[in-house]
KEZA-660151 format. One record per residue (C-alpha): x, y, z; residue in three letters. Coordinates in steps of 0.5 Angstrom, whole numbers, m for minus. Example, Ala and Ser with C-alpha at 12.3 -4.5 7.8 and 13.67 -1.06 7.14 Angstrom:
2
SITE      xx      yy      zz   residuo
SITE      25      m9      16       ALA
SITE      27      m2      14       SER
This chain:
249
SITE      xx      yy      zz   residuo
SITE     114     103     193       MET
SITE     110      96     194       SER
SITE     107      96     201       SER
SITE     112      89     201       ARG
SITE     117      93     200       ALA
SITE     115      99     206       LYS
SITE     114      93     211       GLY
SITE     121      91     214       PRO
SITE     124      99     212       ARG
SITE     118     102     217       ILE
SITE     120      95     222       ALA
SITE     127      97     222       ALA
SITE     126     104     223       ILE
SITE     123     103     228       VAL
SITE     127      98     232       ALA
SITE     133     103     231       LEU
SITE     128     108     234       LEU
SITE     128     104     241       ALA
SITE     134     102     240       VAL
SITE     137     109     240       ALA
SITE     132     111     245       ALA
SITE     134     106     250       TYR
SITE     140     108     250       VAL
SITE     140     115     251       ALA
SITE     136     114     256       VAL
SITE     140     109     259       THR
SITE     147     114     258       LEU
SITE     143     119     263       ILE
SITE     141     115     267       ILE
SITE     148     113     269       VAL
SITE     152     120     268       LEU
SITE     151     124     275       PRO
SITE     152     131     272       SER
SITE     146     130     266       SER
SITE     142     136     268       PRO
SITE     136     133     265       MET
SITE     138     126     268       ARG
SITE     133     127     275       PRO
SITE     127     128     271       ALA
SITE     129     121     266       VAL
SITE     129     118     273       VAL
SITE     123     119     275       SER
SITE     118     118     268       ALA
SITE     124     112     267       ALA
SITE     125     109     273       SER
SITE     119     104     273       PRO
SITE     122     101     266       TYR
SITE     130     102     266       PHE
SITE     131     101     274       SER
SITE     135      96     278       GLN
SITE     137      93     284       LYS
SITE     145      92     287       TRP
SITE     143      84     286       ASN
SITE     141      84     279       VAL
SITE     146      78     278       PHE
SITE     146      75     285       ALA
SITE     141      75     290       PRO
SITE     144      75     296       ASN
SITE     149      79     296       ILE
SITE     151      83     303       MET
SITE     149      90     304       LYS
SITE     154      91     310       THR
SITE     161      91     311       ASN
SITE     162      88     317       SER
SITE     168      88     321       GLU
SITE     171      86     328       LEU
SITE     176      90     331       VAL
SITE     180      89     337       ILE
SITE     184      93     343       GLN
SITE     189      88     348       ALA
SITE     192      89     355       GLN
SITE     198      86     357       TRP
SITE     203      87     363       ARG
SITE     210      91     362       ASP
SITE     214      92     369       ASP
SITE     207      90     372       GLY
SITE     203      96     368       GLN
SITE     198      95     364       LEU
SITE     200      97     357       VAL
SITE     193      98     352       LYS
SITE     194      97     344       SER
SITE     192     100     339       ASP
SITE     186      97     335       TRP
SITE     186      93     330       VAL
SITE     181      90     325       SER
SITE     182      83     324       ILE
SITE     177      83     318       THR
SITE     182      87     314       ALA
SITE     188      83     315       ILE
SITE     183      76     313       GLU
SITE     181      80     307       GLN
SITE     188      82     306       ASN
SITE     190      75     304       SER
SITE     185      75     299       VAL
SITE     186      81     295       ALA
SITE     185      80     287       GLY
SITE     183      74     288       SER
SITE     177      71     283       ALA
SITE     177      64     288       MET
SITE     178      67     295       PRO
SITE     179      63     300       SER
SITE     174      62     306       ARG
SITE     179      66     311       ILE
SITE     176      72     308       GLN
SITE     169      70     311       LYS
SITE     171      68     318       SER
SITE     171      74     323       SER
SITE     165      77     318       TRP
SITE     161      71     320       ASN
SITE     163      72     327       ALA
SITE     160      79     327       VAL
SITE     154      77     325       ASN
SITE     153      72     328       ALA
SITE     155      75     335       TYR
SITE     150      80     334       ASN
SITE     145      77     331       LYS
SITE     145      74     339       ARG
SITE     147      81     342       TYR
SITE     140      84     338       VAL
SITE     136      79     341       ALA
SITE     137      81     349       LEU
SITE     133      87     352       THR
SITE     135      93     352       GLU
SITE     138      92     360       ALA
SITE     141      86     358       GLN
SITE     145      89     353       ARG
SITE     147      95     358       ASN
SITE     150      90     362       VAL
SITE     154      85     357       VAL
SITE     157      91     354       ARG
SITE     161      93     360       ASP
SITE     167      89     363       THR
SITE     166      81     364       PHE
SITE     172      82     370       ILE
SITE     172      81     377       GLU
SITE     177      82     383       ARG
SITE     178      75     385       HIS
SITE     184      74     391       ASP
SITE     188      80     390       GLY
SITE     188      79     382       GLY
SITE     184      78     377       TYR
SITE     178      73     374       ARG
SITE     173      73     369       ALA
SITE     166      73     371       LYS
SITE     163      67     374       GLN
SITE     158      64     369       ALA
SITE     152      62     373       GLU
SITE     152      69     376       PRO
SITE     152      72     370       LEU
SITE     146      68     368       VAL
SITE     142      70     373       SER
SITE     143      76     373       GLN
SITE     142      77     365       LEU
SITE     136      73     366       THR
SITE     132      76     371       GLU
SITE     132      81     367       MET
SITE     128      80     361       GLY
SITE     126      73     363       GLN
SITE     129      69     356       ASN
SITE     135      65     359       ARG
SITE     136      60     352       ALA
SITE     137      68     349       ALA
SITE     142      69     354       VAL
SITE     146      63     355       VAL
SITE     147      63     347       GLN
SITE     150      70     347       PHE
SITE     155      69     352       LEU
SITE     157      62     349       ARG
SITE     159      66     343       TYR
SITE     162      72     347       ASP
SITE     166      66     350       TYR
SITE     168      64     344       MET
SITE     170      70     341       LEU
SITE     174      72     348       LYS
SITE     178      66     345       GLU
SITE     179      67     338       SER
SITE     181      75     340       ALA
SITE     186      73     345       THR
SITE     189      68     340       THR
SITE     190      73     336       PHE
SITE     193      79     340       ALA
SITE     197      73     342       THR
SITE     201      72     336       ALA
SITE     199      79     333       HIS
SITE     203      84     339       PHE
SITE     207      78     341       ASP
SITE     205      79     348       LYS
SITE     201      75     353       PRO
SITE     195      78     354       ILE
SITE     192      79     360       GLU
SITE     185      82     357       ARG
SITE     182      84     351       VAL
SITE     176      87     348       ARG
SITE     173      88     341       TRP
SITE     169      92     337       LYS
SITE     163      91     332       LEU
SITE     163      96     326       GLN
SITE     158      95     320       ARG
SITE     157     100     314       GLU
SITE     153     100     308       ARG
SITE     153     103     303       PRO
SITE     148     107     299       ASN
SITE     143     103     295       ASP
SITE     143     103     289       PHE
SITE     137     109     287       GLU
SITE     142     114     291       HIS
SITE     148     111     289       ARG
SITE     151     118     286       PHE
SITE     148     122     293       ASP
SITE     154     126     297       ASP
SITE     150     124     303       GLU
SITE     151     117     307       ALA
SITE     144     114     307       GLN
SITE     146     110     312       PHE
SITE     149     111     318       ASP
SITE     154     107     321       PRO
SITE     153     102     326       TYR
SITE     159     101     332       VAL
SITE     158      98     338       VAL
SITE     164      97     343       VAL
SITE     164      91     348       PHE
SITE     169      92     355       GLY
SITE     174      88     357       TRP
SITE     174      80     357       ARG
SITE     180      76     362       HIS
SITE     184      73     358       ALA
SITE     185      66     362       ASP
SITE     186      61     356       ASP
SITE     191      56     354       LEU
SITE     195      59     348       ILE
SITE     195      52     344       ASP
SITE     202      53     340       PRO
SITE     200      50     333       GLU
SITE     194      55     333       THR
SITE     199      61     334       ILE
SITE     203      59     329       ALA
SITE     197      58     324       VAL
SITE     196      66     326       TYR
SITE     204      67     325       ASP
SITE     204      65     319       ASP
SITE     198      69     316       VAL
SITE     199      75     320       LEU
SITE     207      75     316       ALA
SITE     203      74     309       ARG
SITE     198      79     310       TYR
SITE     198      84     316       GLY
SITE     202      84     321       ASP
SITE     205      91     323       SER
SITE     210      89     329       ARG
């Protein structure tokens, strides 16, 4: 056989061997039950490894959730609801959709924005804002007043801007939670509170590990007094969403 004829044949054999080796290594890496996997992964990781965000550079790394609880009066006695996940109901509305509505990220965005302001506070300030923002007044109850609360928190950290930013978002979250609870429980809500829950799946390299790589993040905030004027049109929108995707009444 001439050298000219041998060249293409040798090149084809080398290419087939390279492809076969690549396929074999790939199969060993993706099969969790393979006894050879740890050794192969260690040797081939610099050449074969990839991240979860290989095709989506800004992929979300955590599952964030806003969960609320409410209280209302029944024959003068406070009744406490179960915890209800607003995020889970919102995400039910877009399940299986290739082009989902932005509603699925409403509470997710709120959780992350609120938490960002929360962690910007000092540890002493965070202890205070996790407490109840309700005080006695004229034989009843009312929300803690803004200016005394700002002064109290600022004295703990001399960071008035961060305190004001947090309290503004806290107020807006209280309004949103009150409106949702009014629609969901169909009761005149007196108090609401919420907790932030975040779970991060294992990194790609640890996707087959039975043990969770990251601990869940849960922060529970105290009761807020619901003194808002409830807009009937807004309630109607919430009623429609709950009726279609998550109302458990």
